[in-house]
N, C-alpha and C positions, 0 to 999 in steps of 0.2 A: 627553152630554151627566150628569155627575151632576148632583147639585142637594145646597145647604145653604142651611137657613133657620135665621131668627131665631130663635132658642131652643136651636136647638141643640149638645151639647156635642164636644167637635173632645178629640184626643189630638195635642196639639201636642208636634214629636220638636225635640230641640235643635239638629236639622240645618236645621228651619225659622225657630225664634226657639230661642234657648238665654237661660237662665234659671239666675243664682245657685239651685242650694241642689236645682232643681229635676236633675241628672244622667241624666235616664228622660227625661225631657219632662216635660209638666202638662196636663189638665184647662184649655182653657177655652167659659164657654158666651158663643156668638154673646148677643149684643147689640144690635148696632145694621150694615144695611154703608158704609163711607168712601167708600167710592171704588173706583177699578179700579187695579189693574198695572201691572205688566208683564210680559210671558208669560204672557198668559190669567190671571194671580191678582188676585186681589178684598184690598182691603185691609179688616179690621172690625174689632171696638169689640166687646172684653167685654172678662169678668168671668174672671178664675181662680183658681180653686177649689179651694182643701185634697182631698190626693187623698181623703184616707182619710170626714170627717165633707161631702163637697163647699163646703161652707159661702165665697162670699167669700169671696177675702185680698187681690187687688188688680185696678186694673176698668186695662188697657193697650190699643193696636192692631196689629194684626200682620199681616203680608201671605202667603196662605195661597191654595194653587187648588182651588179648588170639590173638590173627587176627596178635600182634604184629610181623615184616616185621623177616623176619627170613636173616641168612646172613652164604654165601659161599665163599669156599679155591678155588684159582681158582690161584692155578700158586704158586706161598709164597708169599701170600697173601691172605686176605682173606674181605668180602668184602660185601654191603647187596649182596641180587638178584635182579636180574633185573626184569625192568617187559617181559619179553621173559625168564624168569625161572619160570613163574610162572602157565605153568599147566607142570611142572616139580614134580617129587615127595620131598615133603620137607630128611631133613640129615637123620635117622634113631637115636631115642636114644641112650646112651651108658647103655651096656643092650645088653644081647645075643636074638634072635628072640628066641621064644617056650617060656619062661620068666614068670614064672604065675604072673607076674605084668607087663603090657603093660610099658615102656619107667621105670622101676627099672632100677635107678641108681646099680653102684656094684663095691664097691672101687678096684681103683689099675688096670683098663680099660679104660685106653681113649678112648673119644668119637669117632663117626667117624669123619674122613679126616686131626683125627692127631697124635702122639707122643709119648708113657709112658715119660716121662725123669722124674732120677730117684736122 
């Protein structure tokens, strides 16, 4: 079964959750799990990220499956993972390796591929 952790950045397609101004989808960082939905899907609360800068622009809760497509940073933009990226490892969640809780959110630490803006 695919795994999803807090801190991961998903690529949300308009078919999953339409958003005005995002006709091709948007990057979404999972902040916390909000509960089980129907059909094996889960409600997750998180931050909608600007696709260019990676800066959070909004917070919302959406319904996604655990195998939701992940996003990757490519140069100066965040994009959906391409099919040829399917064999590449997923980016690690926020937190350092060896944390007692895998994927635990660490306050003040930016997810991999992002920089913290004070």
